DRENPA-3360 file (N, C-alpha, C; in nm, 2 decimals, always signed):
BEGIN
1 = MALTKGRR = +4.12/+11.51/+8.23/+4.24/+11.59/+8.26/+4.30/+11.63/+8.12 ~ +4.35/+11.75/+8.11/+4.41/+11.80/+7.99/+4.55/+11.84/+8.02 ~ +4.65/+11.81/+7.94/+4.79/+11.85/+7.96/+4.81/+11.99/+7.90 ~ +4.86/+12.08/+7.98/+4.89/+12.22/+7.93/+5.03/+12.22/+7.88 ~ +5.06/+12.34/+7.82/+5.20/+12.36/+7.76/+5.30/+12.35/+7.87 ~ +5.27/+12.39/+7.99/+5.36/+12.40/+8.10/+5.37/+12.26/+8.17 ~ +5.33/+12.15/+8.10/+5.34/+12.02/+8.16/+5.26/+12.01/+8.29 ~ +5.14/+12.06/+8.29/+5.05/+12.05/+8.40/+4.92/+11.99/+8.36;
9 = LTMNDGNT = +4.86/+11.92/+8.45/+4.73/+11.86/+8.42/+4.62/+11.94/+8.49 ~ +4.51/+11.97/+8.42/+4.40/+12.04/+8.48/+4.31/+11.93/+8.55 ~ +4.29/+11.95/+8.68/+4.21/+11.86/+8.75/+4.06/+11.90/+8.75 ~ +3.97/+11.81/+8.80/+3.83/+11.83/+8.79/+3.78/+11.96/+8.86 ~ +3.86/+12.02/+8.95/+3.82/+12.14/+9.01/+3.87/+12.27/+8.94 ~ +3.94/+12.25/+8.83/+3.99/+12.36/+8.75/+4.14/+12.40/+8.79 ~ +4.19/+12.35/+8.90/+4.33/+12.37/+8.94/+4.42/+12.28/+8.86 ~ +4.54/+12.32/+8.84/+4.64/+12.24/+8.76/+4.75/+12.19/+8.85;
17 = IPVIGFGT = +4.80/+12.07/+8.81/+4.91/+12.00/+8.89/+5.02/+11.97/+8.80 ~ +5.15/+12.00/+8.83/+5.26/+11.96/+8.75/+5.26/+11.80/+8.74 ~ +5.29/+11.75/+8.62/+5.29/+11.61/+8.60/+5.40/+11.53/+8.66 ~ +5.51/+11.60/+8.69/+5.63/+11.54/+8.75/+5.65/+11.60/+8.89 ~ +5.66/+11.52/+8.99/+5.68/+11.57/+9.13/+5.80/+11.51/+9.19 ~ +5.85/+11.57/+9.30/+5.97/+11.53/+9.37/+5.92/+11.48/+9.50 ~ +5.94/+11.35/+9.53/+5.90/+11.29/+9.66/+5.99/+11.33/+9.77 ~ +5.93/+11.35/+9.89/+6.01/+11.40/+10.01/+6.02/+11.31/+10.12;
25 = HCADPSQK = +5.99/+11.18/+10.10/+6.00/+11.08/+10.20/+6.15/+11.05/+10.23 ~ +6.19/+11.05/+10.36/+6.33/+11.02/+10.40/+6.32/+10.90/+10.49 ~ +6.37/+10.78/+10.44/+6.36/+10.66/+10.52/+6.45/+10.66/+10.65 ~ +6.56/+10.74/+10.65/+6.65/+10.74/+10.76/+6.63/+10.88/+10.83 ~ +6.57/+10.89/+10.94/+6.54/+11.02/+11.01/+6.67/+11.10/+11.04 ~ +6.79/+11.03/+11.05/+6.91/+11.10/+11.07/+6.96/+11.17/+10.95 ~ +6.90/+11.15/+10.83/+6.94/+11.21/+10.71/+6.85/+11.33/+10.66 ~ +6.78/+11.39/+10.76/+6.68/+11.49/+10.72/+6.75/+11.62/+10.66;
33 = SICLESIK = +6.87/+11.64/+10.70/+6.94/+11.76/+10.65/+6.97/+11.74/+10.50 ~ +6.99/+11.61/+10.46/+7.00/+11.58/+10.32/+6.88/+11.61/+10.24 ~ +6.76/+11.59/+10.31/+6.63/+11.62/+10.25/+6.62/+11.77/+10.22 ~ +6.66/+11.85/+10.31/+6.66/+12.00/+10.29/+6.74/+12.04/+10.17 ~ +6.87/+11.99/+10.16/+6.95/+12.02/+10.05/+6.90/+11.97/+9.92 ~ +6.84/+11.85/+9.92/+6.79/+11.78/+9.80/+6.67/+11.87/+9.75 ~ +6.59/+11.92/+9.83/+6.47/+12.00/+9.79/+6.53/+12.13/+9.72 ~ +6.63/+12.19/+9.78/+6.69/+12.32/+9.72/+6.74/+12.29/+9.59;
41 = IAIEVGFR = +6.82/+12.18/+9.57/+6.87/+12.14/+9.44/+6.76/+12.11/+9.34 ~ +6.66/+12.04/+9.39/+6.55/+12.01/+9.30/+6.48/+12.14/+9.25 ~ +6.47/+12.24/+9.33/+6.41/+12.36/+9.29/+6.50/+12.43/+9.19 ~ +6.63/+12.43/+9.21/+6.73/+12.49/+9.12/+6.73/+12.42/+8.98 ~ +6.70/+12.29/+8.97/+6.70/+12.23/+8.84/+6.56/+12.23/+8.78 ~ +6.46/+12.28/+8.85/+6.33/+12.30/+8.78/+6.21/+12.23/+8.84 ~ +6.23/+12.15/+8.94/+6.11/+12.09/+9.00/+6.02/+12.19/+9.07 ~ +5.89/+12.18/+9.06/+5.80/+12.27/+9.12/+5.69/+12.20/+9.20;
49 = HFDGAYLY = +5.68/+12.07/+9.18/+5.58/+11.99/+9.25/+5.66/+11.90/+9.35 ~ +5.62/+11.92/+9.48/+5.68/+11.84/+9.59/+5.57/+11.76/+9.66 ~ +5.59/+11.63/+9.67/+5.50/+11.53/+9.72/+5.55/+11.50/+9.87 ~ +5.47/+11.54/+9.96/+5.50/+11.52/+10.10/+5.39/+11.45/+10.18 ~ +5.41/+11.43/+10.31/+5.31/+11.37/+10.39/+5.34/+11.40/+10.54 ~ +5.24/+11.40/+10.62/+5.26/+11.41/+10.76/+5.34/+11.30/+10.81 ~ +5.32/+11.18/+10.76/+5.39/+11.06/+10.80/+5.54/+11.07/+10.77 ~ +5.58/+11.13/+10.67/+5.72/+11.13/+10.62/+5.81/+11.20/+10.72;
57 = GTEEQVGQ = +5.76/+11.29/+10.80/+5.84/+11.36/+10.90/+5.94/+11.46/+10.84 ~ +5.92/+11.50/+10.72/+6.02/+11.59/+10.66/+5.95/+11.73/+10.62 ~ +5.84/+11.76/+10.67/+5.77/+11.88/+10.64/+5.85/+12.01/+10.68 ~ +5.91/+12.00/+10.79/+5.99/+12.12/+10.83/+6.11/+12.14/+10.74 ~ +6.18/+12.04/+10.69/+6.29/+12.05/+10.60/+6.24/+12.10/+10.47 ~ +6.13/+12.05/+10.42/+6.07/+12.10/+10.29/+6.04/+12.24/+10.30 ~ +5.97/+12.28/+10.41/+5.94/+12.42/+10.43/+6.06/+12.51/+10.44 ~ +6.16/+12.47/+10.51/+6.28/+12.55/+10.52/+6.35/+12.57/+10.38;
65 = AISQKIAD = +6.36/+12.46/+10.31/+6.42/+12.47/+10.17/+6.34/+12.56/+10.08 ~ +6.21/+12.55/+10.08/+6.13/+12.64/+10.00/+6.14/+12.78/+10.04 ~ +6.14/+12.81/+10.17/+6.15/+12.94/+10.22/+6.28/+13.00/+10.18 ~ +6.39/+12.92/+10.19/+6.52/+12.97/+10.15/+6.53/+13.01/+10.00 ~ +6.46/+12.93/+9.92/+6.47/+12.96/+9.78/+6.37/+13.07/+9.74 ~ +6.27/+13.10/+9.82/+6.19/+13.22/+9.80/+6.27/+13.34/+9.84 ~ +6.34/+13.33/+9.96/+6.42/+13.44/+10.01/+6.53/+13.48/+9.91 ~ +6.59/+13.38/+9.84/+6.70/+13.42/+9.75/+6.65/+13.46/+9.61;
73 = GTIKREDI = +6.52/+13.46/+9.60/+6.46/+13.51/+9.47/+6.45/+13.41/+9.36 ~ +6.48/+13.28/+9.39/+6.47/+13.17/+9.29/+6.32/+13.15/+9.25 ~ +6.24/+13.15/+9.35/+6.09/+13.11/+9.32/+6.01/+13.20/+9.41 ~ +5.88/+13.20/+9.38/+5.77/+13.26/+9.46/+5.69/+13.14/+9.51 ~ +5.62/+13.16/+9.62/+5.53/+13.05/+9.68/+5.44/+13.00/+9.57 ~ +5.38/+13.09/+9.49/+5.28/+13.04/+9.39/+5.34/+12.96/+9.28 ~ +5.47/+12.96/+9.27/+5.54/+12.87/+9.17/+5.54/+12.73/+9.22 ~ +5.53/+12.70/+9.35/+5.54/+12.57/+9.41/+5.40/+12.51/+9.42;
81 = FYTGKLWS = +5.40/+12.38/+9.39/+5.28/+12.30/+9.41/+5.32/+12.19/+9.51 ~ +5.25/+12.20/+9.63/+5.28/+12.10/+9.74/+5.16/+12.01/+9.76 ~ +5.19/+11.88/+9.76/+5.09/+11.78/+9.79/+5.12/+11.73/+9.93 ~ +5.02/+11.74/+10.02/+5.04/+11.68/+10.16/+4.93/+11.58/+10.18 ~ +4.95/+11.50/+10.29/+4.86/+11.39/+10.31/+4.81/+11.38/+10.45 ~ +4.68/+11.35/+10.47/+4.62/+11.33/+10.60/+4.65/+11.19/+10.65 ~ +4.72/+11.18/+10.76/+4.76/+11.05/+10.81/+4.64/+10.98/+10.87 ~ +4.65/+10.85/+10.88/+4.54/+10.76/+10.92/+4.50/+10.77/+11.07;
89 = TFHRPELV = +4.58/+10.83/+11.15/+4.54/+10.86/+11.29/+4.46/+10.98/+11.30 ~ +4.44/+11.05/+11.19/+4.36/+11.18/+11.20/+4.23/+11.17/+11.12 ~ +4.18/+11.05/+11.09/+4.06/+11.03/+11.01/+3.93/+11.08/+11.08 ~ +3.93/+11.08/+11.21/+3.81/+11.13/+11.28/+3.79/+11.28/+11.23 ~ +3.67/+11.31/+11.20/+3.64/+11.45/+11.14/+3.70/+11.56/+11.22 ~ +3.69/+11.55/+11.35/+3.74/+11.66/+11.43/+3.89/+11.68/+11.44 ~ +3.96/+11.58/+11.38/+4.11/+11.58/+11.38/+4.17/+11.62/+11.24 ~ +4.08/+11.62/+11.14/+4.13/+11.65/+11.00/+4.20/+11.79/+10.99;
97 = QKCLEESL = +4.13/+11.89/+11.03/+4.19/+12.02/+11.02/+4.31/+12.04/+11.11 ~ +4.31/+11.97/+11.22/+4.43/+11.98/+11.31/+4.55/+11.92/+11.24 ~ +4.54/+11.81/+11.17/+4.65/+11.75/+11.10/+4.70/+11.85/+10.99 ~ +4.61/+11.91/+10.92/+4.64/+12.00/+10.81/+4.71/+12.12/+10.87 ~ +4.66/+12.18/+10.98/+4.72/+12.30/+11.04/+4.86/+12.27/+11.09 ~ +4.88/+12.15/+11.15/+5.01/+12.11/+11.20/+5.11/+12.11/+11.08 ~ +5.07/+12.05/+10.97/+5.15/+12.04/+10.85/+5.18/+12.18/+10.79 ~ +5.08/+12.27/+10.79/+5.10/+12.40/+10.74/+5.20/+12.48/+10.82;
105 = KKLQFDYM = +5.19/+12.46/+10.95/+5.29/+12.53/+11.05/+5.43/+12.48/+11.02 ~ +5.45/+12.35/+11.01/+5.58/+12.30/+10.98/+5.64/+12.35/+10.85 ~ +5.55/+12.35/+10.75/+5.59/+12.40/+10.61/+5.61/+12.55/+10.60 ~ +5.55/+12.62/+10.70/+5.55/+12.77/+10.69/+5.47/+12.82/+10.57 ~ +5.36/+12.75/+10.55/+5.27/+12.78/+10.44/+5.14/+12.84/+10.49 ~ +5.07/+12.92/+10.41/+4.93/+12.96/+10.45/+4.83/+12.87/+10.40 ~ +4.86/+12.79/+10.29/+4.77/+12.70/+10.23/+4.85/+12.59/+10.17 ~ +4.78/+12.48/+10.14/+4.84/+12.36/+10.07/+4.77/+12.35/+9.94;
113 = DLFIIHNP = +4.85/+12.32/+9.84/+4.79/+12.31/+9.70/+4.70/+12.19/+9.69 ~ +4.74/+12.07/+9.74/+4.66/+11.95/+9.74/+4.68/+11.88/+9.87 ~ +4.57/+11.84/+9.92/+4.57/+11.76/+10.05/+4.48/+11.64/+10.02 ~ +4.55/+11.52/+10.05/+4.48/+11.39/+10.02/+4.47/+11.30/+10.14 ~ +4.37/+11.22/+10.14/+4.37/+11.11/+10.25/+4.47/+11.01/+10.21 ~ +4.57/+10.99/+10.30/+4.69/+10.91/+10.26/+4.65/+10.76/+10.24 ~ +4.56/+10.71/+10.32/+4.52/+10.57/+10.31/+4.37/+10.56/+10.35 ~ +4.30/+10.46/+10.30/+4.16/+10.45/+10.33/+4.14/+10.37/+10.47;
121 = YSLKPAPE = +4.24/+10.32/+10.53/+4.22/+10.26/+10.66/+4.25/+10.35/+10.77 ~ +4.18/+10.34/+10.88/+4.19/+10.44/+10.99/+4.26/+10.37/+11.10 ~ +4.35/+10.44/+11.17/+4.43/+10.40/+11.28/+4.38/+10.47/+11.41 ~ +4.39/+10.41/+11.52/+4.35/+10.47/+11.65/+4.44/+10.60/+11.67 ~ +4.38/+10.71/+11.70/+4.46/+10.83/+11.73/+4.55/+10.80/+11.85 ~ +4.68/+10.84/+11.83/+4.78/+10.82/+11.93/+4.90/+10.90/+11.89 ~ +4.99/+10.93/+11.99/+5.11/+11.00/+11.96/+5.20/+10.93/+11.85 ~ +5.20/+10.79/+11.86/+5.28/+10.72/+11.76/+5.20/+10.71/+11.63;
129 = LVQKGEDG = +5.26/+10.74/+11.52/+5.19/+10.74/+11.40/+5.16/+10.60/+11.34 ~ +5.23/+10.50/+11.38/+5.21/+10.36/+11.35/+5.21/+10.28/+11.48 ~ +5.09/+10.26/+11.53/+5.08/+10.19/+11.66/+5.03/+10.05/+11.63 ~ +5.11/+9.95/+11.70/+5.07/+9.81/+11.69/+5.04/+9.76/+11.83 ~ +4.95/+9.66/+11.83/+4.92/+9.59/+11.95/+5.02/+9.48/+11.98 ~ +4.99/+9.41/+12.09/+5.08/+9.30/+12.13/+5.09/+9.19/+12.03 ~ +4.98/+9.18/+11.95/+4.98/+9.08/+11.85/+5.06/+9.12/+11.72 ~ +5.11/+9.24/+11.72/+5.19/+9.29/+11.61/+5.10/+9.35/+11.50;
137 = KFITDYVD = +4.97/+9.36/+11.52/+4.88/+9.41/+11.42/+4.86/+9.56/+11.45 ~ +4.83/+9.63/+11.34/+4.79/+9.77/+11.36/+4.67/+9.79/+11.44 ~ +4.67/+9.89/+11.53/+4.55/+9.92/+11.61/+4.46/+10.01/+11.53 ~ +4.35/+9.96/+11.48/+4.27/+10.03/+11.39/+4.16/+10.10/+11.46 ~ +4.09/+10.19/+11.39/+3.98/+10.27/+11.44/+3.87/+10.27/+11.34 ~ +3.75/+10.26/+11.38/+3.64/+10.27/+11.28/+3.60/+10.41/+11.26 ~ +3.61/+10.46/+11.14/+3.58/+10.60/+11.10/+3.50/+10.59/+10.97 ~ +3.39/+10.66/+10.96/+3.32/+10.66/+10.83/+3.39/+10.76/+10.74;
145 = LRKTWEAM = +3.46/+10.71/+10.64/+3.54/+10.80/+10.55/+3.46/+10.91/+10.48 ~ +3.33/+10.89/+10.48/+3.24/+10.99/+10.42/+3.25/+11.12/+10.51 ~ +3.25/+11.09/+10.64/+3.26/+11.21/+10.74/+3.40/+11.27/+10.73 ~ +3.50/+11.19/+10.71/+3.64/+11.24/+10.69/+3.64/+11.33/+10.57 ~ +3.57/+11.28/+10.46/+3.57/+11.36/+10.34/+3.50/+11.50/+10.36 ~ +3.39/+11.50/+10.44/+3.32/+11.62/+10.47/+3.42/+11.72/+10.54 ~ +3.50/+11.67/+10.63/+3.60/+11.75/+10.70/+3.70/+11.81/+10.60 ~ +3.74/+11.72/+10.50/+3.83/+11.77/+10.40/+3.77/+11.88/+10.32;
153 = EACKDAGL = +3.64/+11.87/+10.29/+3.57/+11.97/+10.21/+3.57/+12.10/+10.29 ~ +3.55/+12.09/+10.43/+3.55/+12.21/+10.51/+3.68/+12.28/+10.51 ~ +3.79/+12.20/+10.50/+3.93/+12.26/+10.49/+3.94/+12.34/+10.36 ~ +3.89/+12.29/+10.26/+3.89/+12.36/+10.13/+3.81/+12.49/+10.14 ~ +3.69/+12.48/+10.20/+3.60/+12.60/+10.21/+3.67/+12.70/+10.30 ~ +3.75/+12.66/+10.39/+3.82/+12.75/+10.48/+3.94/+12.82/+10.41 ~ +3.98/+12.77/+10.29/+4.09/+12.83/+10.22/+4.23/+12.77/+10.26 ~ +4.22/+12.67/+10.34/+4.35/+12.61/+10.39/+4.41/+12.52/+10.28;
161 = VKSIGVSN = +4.33/+12.48/+10.19/+4.38/+12.39/+10.08/+4.30/+12.42/+9.95 ~ +4.37/+12.41/+9.84/+4.31/+12.45/+9.71/+4.24/+12.33/+9.65 ~ +4.29/+12.21/+9.66/+4.23/+12.09/+9.60/+4.24/+11.97/+9.70 ~ +4.15/+11.88/+9.69/+4.14/+11.77/+9.79/+4.13/+11.64/+9.71 ~ +4.19/+11.53/+9.76/+4.18/+11.40/+9.69/+4.20/+11.29/+9.79 ~ +4.23/+11.17/+9.73/+4.25/+11.05/+9.81/+4.37/+10.98/+9.75 ~ +4.41/+10.87/+9.83/+4.53/+10.80/+9.79/+4.51/+10.65/+9.83 ~ +4.54/+10.56/+9.74/+4.54/+10.42/+9.77/+4.39/+10.36/+9.80;
169 = FTCKQLEM = +4.29/+10.43/+9.74/+4.15/+10.39/+9.76/+4.12/+10.28/+9.65 ~ +4.04/+10.18/+9.68/+3.99/+10.09/+9.59/+3.88/+10.16/+9.51 ~ +3.83/+10.10/+9.40/+3.72/+10.16/+9.33/+3.59/+10.17/+9.42 ~ +3.57/+10.06/+9.50/+3.45/+10.06/+9.59/+3.46/+10.18/+9.69 ~ +3.58/+10.20/+9.75/+3.60/+10.31/+9.84/+3.58/+10.44/+9.78 ~ +3.63/+10.46/+9.66/+3.62/+10.58/+9.59/+3.47/+10.61/+9.55 ~ +3.40/+10.50/+9.51/+3.26/+10.52/+9.48/+3.18/+10.56/+9.60 ~ +3.22/+10.51/+9.72/+3.15/+10.55/+9.84/+3.16/+10.70/+9.87;
177 = ILNKPGLK = +3.27/+10.76/+9.83/+3.28/+10.91/+9.84/+3.20/+10.97/+9.73 ~ +3.22/+10.93/+9.61/+3.15/+10.99/+9.50/+3.00/+10.98/+9.51 ~ +2.95/+10.88/+9.57/+2.80/+10.86/+9.59/+2.75/+10.91/+9.72 ~ +2.83/+10.98/+9.79/+2.79/+11.03/+9.92/+2.68/+11.14/+9.91 ~ +2.57/+11.13/+9.98/+2.47/+11.24/+9.97/+2.53/+11.37/+10.01 ~ +2.50/+11.47/+9.94/+2.55/+11.61/+9.97/+2.70/+11.63/+9.94 ~ +2.75/+11.55/+9.85/+2.89/+11.56/+9.81/+2.91/+11.71/+9.75 ~ +3.01/+11.78/+9.81/+3.04/+11.91/+9.76/+3.15/+11.92/+9.66;
185 = YKPVLNQV = +3.26/+11.84/+9.69/+3.37/+11.84/+9.60/+3.41/+11.69/+9.57 ~ +3.43/+11.66/+9.44/+3.48/+11.53/+9.41/+3.63/+11.53/+9.43 ~ +3.68/+11.41/+9.47/+3.83/+11.40/+9.48/+3.89/+11.43/+9.34 ~ +4.00/+11.51/+9.34/+4.07/+11.54/+9.22/+4.15/+11.43/+9.16 ~ +4.19/+11.34/+9.25/+4.27/+11.22/+9.21/+4.27/+11.12/+9.32 ~ +4.32/+11.00/+9.27/+4.34/+10.88/+9.36/+4.49/+10.84/+9.34 ~ +4.57/+10.89/+9.42/+4.72/+10.87/+9.41/+4.75/+10.73/+9.46 ~ +4.82/+10.65/+9.39/+4.86/+10.51/+9.43/+5.01/+10.51/+9.47;
193 = ECHAYWS = +5.03/+10.46/+9.59/+5.17/+10.45/+9.64/+5.20/+10.31/+9.68 ~ +5.32/+10.28/+9.67/+5.37/+10.15/+9.72/+5.49/+10.17/+9.82 ~ +5.47/+10.11/+9.94/+5.57/+10.13/+10.04/+5.61/+9.99/+10.10 ~ +5.73/+9.96/+10.10/+5.78/+9.83/+10.15/+5.74/+9.81/+10.30 ~ +5.73/+9.92/+10.38/+5.71/+9.90/+10.52/+5.56/+9.87/+10.55 ~ +5.47/+9.86/+10.45/+5.34/+9.82/+10.48/+5.32/+9.67/+10.45 ~ +5.42/+9.60/+10.40/+5.41/+9.46/+10.37/+5.42/+9.37/+10.49;
% end
């Protein structure tokens, strides 16, 4: 990766990403209106990279804020770099594009700049995003992440996303993707996150 004058890194697919991003997670769902105002202020002070996720539940607020700042002439859509994440209940290949399309609809975007697999562990598809059994453990699902990656590649080919990557993968998990027969696109990054609610 090379750092440009505009403080952007060039990824392995040739696209660039701003080095500083503004996170859009809102721990308190009752505070989502604050998220909307925060995004607008962030745009006004110069942020152009926004890091979101299906799990965060703030995509509508992020989309509204960006739309309002486009409408008032502060920015254009191409000025914004948005990172979204495929949640663990959507790892089955047939669900990947569905998750992305739901996010795009909430954001009011035609495309996402970067779409990454949020976590390498798969959860059973369910209306609840974090489903636990009677034993208090997550209800997992077995999904071959190489197939999930192929569905991510298809989303890129369809023009729904410009770049694709992963998050929270171990070296072994990342190598599994990189060594996959027929690999079309390498992950552009492996974003590492730390969340207290996973402990």
